[in-house]
N, C-alpha and C positions, 0 to 999 in steps of 0.2 A: 522631500528627501531627495538627495542627489541620486541621479540615475545610476552612476557607477556603483555607489554604495548599495542600492537596492538590488542590482544585478549580482553583486558580490555576495550579499547575504542570501539571495535566492539560490545561487550556485552552491554555497556552503551547506544550505539546508538540504538540497537535493543530493549532494555527495554523502552527507551523513545519513540521510533517511532513505537512500536508494533501495535497500531491501524491503522497505514497506511501500514506497511509492510505485515501484515497477509492477508489483502484483495488482495494486489498486488501478493503475492506468490500463493494464492489460485486461483485467476483468471488465472494466467499464467499456473499453473499446470493443471487446468481443461481444459483450451484451448488446451494445448499440448497433454493431454490424448485423448481428443475428436478428435483432428486432426490426431493423429497416428492411432486411431481406425478406422477412416474414410479412411485411406490409403493415406493421403496427404504426400507430400514431406517434408523433414525436414525444408527447407527454408519457405515453406508455414505455417508450424506449428509454427516456430519461429516468423514470422510476425504476425500471429493471437494471439500468446501469448503476444507479446509486446503490441499490440493494446488492448487486454483484460486487461492487467495490467494497462495501462495508463487510460483506462476508469474506472476501479475500483478505482484508485487513485483519479481521478477527482470526482467521486461520493462520496467517503469518505470525501474529503475536502469540498464539497458543503454541505453535511449533517452536518459536524462539524460546519461550518460557520452558517448555519441556526439555529442549536441548541444553539450556543453562542448568536445569536441575540434574540432568544426567551427567554433566561434566563435574558436578560437585563444587565445593568451595575452592576459591582461587588461592587461598592461603594454606600453608602447610601446618596443619593442626595436629599436635601429638598429644594424645590423652594418656 
């Protein structure tokens, strides 16, 4: 694959999915930092970071789904 194409697709993915990617990276980073400061082994830190990122992703998806339900349908339905 052409490098410019790969970078372009990656940037498009990040721009579209930023509301999900930012909490994932933030949770993983904070978990990793906290684990290393606590003196944990790298595998323990990795496990905690993956779990924190998964939890952050689930929370973001639930919040987005609830917000979409609260806004109601996007079409003007007259009964």
